[in-house]
C-alpha positions as CSV (number, residue, x, y, z in Angstrom):
1,X,84.4,144.1,93.5
2,X,87.1,144.4,90.8
3,X,86.1,145.9,87.5
4,X,87.1,143.9,84.5
5,X,89.2,145.9,82.0
6,X,87.7,146.3,78.6
7,X,89.4,144.7,75.6
8,X,91.0,147.5,73.5
9,X,88.9,148.7,70.7
10,X,91.8,148.0,68.2
11,X,91.2,144.3,68.5
12,X,89.8,142.7,65.3
13,X,86.5,141.0,65.1
14,X,88.1,137.7,64.3
15,X,89.9,135.5,66.8
16,X,93.4,136.5,67.8
17,X,94.4,132.9,68.2
18,X,93.1,130.1,66.0
19,X,93.5,126.3,66.4
20,X,93.6,123.9,63.5
21,X,94.7,120.3,63.2
22,X,95.8,118.1,60.2
23,X,97.7,114.8,59.9
24,X,98.6,114.6,63.6
25,X,99.8,118.2,63.8
26,X,98.0,120.9,65.7
27,X,98.5,124.5,64.6
28,X,98.1,127.5,67.0
29,X,98.0,130.6,64.7
30,X,98.4,134.1,66.1
31,X,96.7,136.8,64.2
32,X,96.0,140.0,66.0
33,X,97.1,143.0,63.9
34,X,99.4,144.8,64.0
35,X,101.9,143.0,66.2
36,X,100.1,140.1,68.0
37,X,100.1,142.2,71.2
38,X,98.5,140.1,73.8
39,X,95.8,141.2,76.3
40,X,93.4,139.2,78.5
41,X,91.3,138.0,75.6
42,X,94.3,136.9,73.6
43,X,95.7,134.9,76.5
44,X,92.3,133.3,77.1
45,X,92.2,132.2,73.5
46,X,95.7,130.8,73.7
47,X,94.7,128.9,76.9
48,X,91.7,127.5,75.1
49,X,93.9,126.4,72.2
50,X,96.2,124.5,74.5
51,X,93.2,122.8,76.0
52,X,92.2,121.7,72.4
53,X,95.7,120.2,72.1
54,X,95.4,118.4,75.4
55,X,92.0,116.8,74.7
56,X,92.6,115.9,71.0
57,X,94.2,112.5,70.9
58,X,94.8,112.9,67.1
59,X,97.2,115.8,67.8
60,X,100.7,114.5,68.4
61,X,102.7,117.7,68.1
62,X,102.0,121.4,67.9
63,X,103.3,124.3,65.7
64,X,102.8,127.8,67.0
65,X,103.1,130.4,64.3
66,X,102.1,133.9,63.4
67,X,99.9,134.9,60.5
68,X,101.3,138.4,60.5
69,X,104.2,139.1,58.1
70,X,107.5,139.9,59.7
71,X,106.1,139.5,63.2
72,X,105.8,136.7,65.7
73,X,104.7,138.8,68.6
74,X,105.8,142.1,70.2
75,X,104.4,141.1,73.6
76,X,101.9,142.6,75.9
77,X,99.6,145.4,74.9
78,X,101.3,148.4,76.6
79,X,98.4,150.7,76.2
80,X,96.2,148.2,77.9
81,X,98.6,147.8,80.8
82,X,99.0,151.6,81.1
83,X,95.2,152.0,81.4
84,X,94.7,149.2,83.9
85,X,94.6,149.4,87.7
86,X,97.3,147.5,89.8
87,X,94.9,144.7,90.8
88,X,94.1,144.0,87.1
89,X,97.8,144.1,86.2
90,X,98.7,141.6,88.9
91,X,95.9,139.2,87.9
92,X,96.7,139.6,84.2
93,X,100.4,138.7,84.7
94,X,99.4,135.7,86.8
95,X,97.0,134.5,84.2
96,X,99.5,134.9,81.4
97,X,102.1,132.9,83.4
98,X,99.6,130.1,84.0
99,X,98.7,129.9,80.3
100,X,102.4,129.5,79.4
101,X,102.9,126.9,82.1
102,X,100.0,124.9,80.5
103,X,102.2,124.7,77.4
104,X,105.1,123.4,79.3
105,X,103.0,120.9,81.3
106,X,101.2,119.4,78.2
107,X,102.9,116.1,77.2
108,X,103.1,117.0,73.6
109,X,105.9,118.9,71.9
110,X,105.3,122.6,71.0
111,X,107.4,124.1,68.2
112,X,107.5,127.8,67.7
113,X,108.0,129.2,64.2
114,X,109.5,132.6,64.7
115,X,108.9,134.2,61.3
116,X,109.6,137.7,62.4
117,X,110.3,140.0,65.4
118,X,110.0,138.2,68.7
119,X,110.4,140.7,71.5
120,X,109.2,141.2,75.0
121,X,106.3,139.0,75.9
122,X,106.5,137.5,72.4
123,X,109.8,135.9,73.3
124,X,108.4,134.9,76.6
125,X,105.7,132.9,74.7
126,X,108.3,131.3,72.5
127,X,110.4,130.4,75.5
128,X,107.5,128.3,76.9
129,X,107.6,126.2,73.8
130,X,110.0,123.2,73.4
131,X,111.7,123.8,70.1
132,X,112.2,127.1,68.4
133,X,112.8,127.7,64.7
134,X,113.6,131.2,63.5
135,X,114.0,133.0,60.2
136,X,117.6,133.7,59.4
137,X,116.7,137.3,58.3
138,X,119.4,139.4,60.0
139,X,116.9,142.2,60.4
140,X,114.7,140.2,62.7
141,X,115.0,141.2,66.4
142,X,114.8,138.8,69.3
143,X,115.0,139.9,72.9
144,X,113.5,141.1,76.2
145,X,113.6,144.9,76.3
146,X,111.2,145.4,79.2
147,X,113.8,147.2,81.3
148,X,113.5,150.2,78.8
149,X,109.9,150.6,80.0
150,X,111.0,150.5,83.7
151,X,109.6,146.9,84.2
152,X,110.8,143.3,84.0
153,X,109.9,140.4,81.8
154,X,106.8,139.4,83.7
155,X,105.5,136.4,81.7
156,X,108.2,134.0,82.8
157,X,111.1,135.6,81.0
158,X,113.3,136.1,84.1
159,X,112.9,132.4,84.9
160,X,112.9,130.6,81.5
161,X,115.7,132.6,79.9
162,X,117.9,132.1,83.0
163,X,117.3,128.3,82.9
164,X,118.1,128.3,79.2
165,X,121.3,130.4,78.9
166,X,122.5,130.7,82.5
167,X,122.1,133.5,85.0
168,X,125.0,135.8,83.9
169,X,124.0,135.8,80.2
170,X,120.3,136.1,81.0
171,X,120.9,139.0,83.4
172,X,123.1,140.8,80.8
173,X,120.4,140.5,78.1
174,X,117.6,141.6,80.4
175,X,119.3,144.6,82.2
176,X,120.5,146.0,78.9
177,X,117.4,145.1,76.9
178,X,119.8,144.1,74.1
179,X,118.2,142.9,70.8
180,X,119.7,139.8,69.2
181,X,119.8,138.8,65.6
182,X,118.6,135.3,64.8
183,X,122.2,134.0,64.5
184,X,123.1,135.5,67.9
185,X,120.0,133.8,69.4
186,X,121.0,130.5,67.8
187,X,124.6,130.9,69.2
188,X,123.1,131.4,72.7
189,X,120.7,128.5,72.4
190,X,117.6,130.6,72.5
191,X,116.5,129.2,69.2
192,X,117.4,125.7,68.0
193,X,117.3,126.1,64.2
194,X,117.4,128.8,61.5
195,X,115.9,128.7,58.1
196,X,115.5,131.1,55.2
197,X,112.1,133.0,55.3
198,X,110.8,131.0,52.3
199,X,111.9,127.7,53.8
200,X,111.0,128.3,57.5
201,X,107.4,126.8,57.4
202,X,108.6,123.8,55.4
203,X,111.4,123.0,57.8
204,X,109.1,123.3,60.8
205,X,106.5,121.1,59.1
206,X,109.2,118.5,58.3
207,X,110.3,118.4,61.9
208,X,106.7,118.2,63.2
209,X,105.8,115.5,60.8
210,X,108.7,113.3,62.0
211,X,107.3,113.6,65.5
212,X,103.7,112.9,64.4
213,X,104.8,109.8,62.5
214,X,107.2,108.6,65.3
215,X,106.8,107.4,68.8
216,X,104.9,110.4,69.8
217,X,103.7,109.0,73.1
218,X,107.3,108.5,74.1
219,X,108.3,111.9,72.8
220,X,105.6,113.5,74.9
221,X,106.7,111.8,78.1
222,X,110.4,112.6,77.3
223,X,109.3,116.2,77.3
224,X,107.5,115.8,80.6
225,X,110.5,114.2,82.2
226,X,112.8,116.9,81.0
227,X,110.7,120.0,81.6
228,X,109.3,119.0,85.0
229,X,112.3,117.0,86.1
230,X,114.6,120.0,85.9
231,X,112.6,121.6,88.6
232,X,113.1,118.9,91.2
233,X,116.0,117.1,92.8
234,X,117.8,114.2,91.1
235,X,116.1,111.5,93.2
236,X,112.7,112.9,92.4
237,X,113.6,113.3,88.8
238,X,114.8,109.7,88.6
239,X,111.6,108.5,90.2
240,X,109.5,110.5,87.7
241,X,111.6,109.0,84.9
242,X,111.0,105.4,86.1
243,X,107.2,106.0,86.4
244,X,107.0,107.5,83.0
245,X,109.0,104.6,81.6
246,X,106.7,102.1,83.2
247,X,103.8,103.9,81.5
248,X,105.5,103.5,78.1
249,X,106.4,99.8,78.5
250,X,102.8,98.9,78.2
251,X,102.0,100.9,75.1
252,X,101.6,99.5,71.6
253,X,104.4,101.6,70.3
254,X,106.9,100.2,72.9
255,X,105.8,96.7,72.0
256,X,106.2,97.5,68.3
257,X,109.6,99.2,68.8
258,X,111.1,96.3,70.8
259,X,109.7,93.7,68.4
260,X,111.0,95.7,65.4
261,X,114.5,95.8,66.9
262,X,114.4,92.0,67.4
263,X,113.2,91.6,63.8
264,X,115.8,94.0,62.4
265,X,113.2,96.2,60.7
266,X,112.0,99.7,61.0
267,X,109.2,100.1,63.5
268,X,105.7,101.4,62.6
269,X,104.6,103.7,65.4
270,X,101.0,105.0,65.8
271,X,101.3,107.1,69.0
272,X,99.4,104.5,71.1
């Protein structure tokens, strides 16, 4: 029988991950002082939040954000890992990987608002989202420095970063543990957009609102085709694309979009 590791005493009484929804947008808010370090409880709460997104038909798009100033997440709780036995470590890494895969496999767009340092497992969480906005504060650090602890990025970092920037660039970043500025992360394609700290939330909200008010059903299935299609051969990817398109042809939004084109007017989508 494997003994379950205790949650570190430093965890606050309140939830580390909160889910809220408003006007078609779901908000996953990280709030575990001091650095949103994740442990088993944190990952379970994040998994539960993703389930809320999946089963809430009113949620069309998701913003993941931190409520801690200057910090998105510094990754896994190193003290917890140091105190854990190898069996727990292996199960913990597997569970964390599965939680982030749920984000990728949910047919709704997840947007990360990186308002501060995003390092180690924090970047690995962000890499599982679909679109990443970051503060343009040059003092913000973004990277995967796990090699400096004698380990590797074990929550999907070796796989997702490689697929995003290519094997040579990804390998260079991970074996050196180099920290990037937001501008460098933008140049490499690790983040999609930069905004000033006082405008970041507004820019993310604007982007999310456009999705929520648009053809959100089609947007979700475009995500599914892209994210899961890249893992299979071309023929299988094209088959997936056709099947998802057939699902869209019968939706109200598709009927509205086609009719609006014929009528030479703007469509009114409702995500149905």
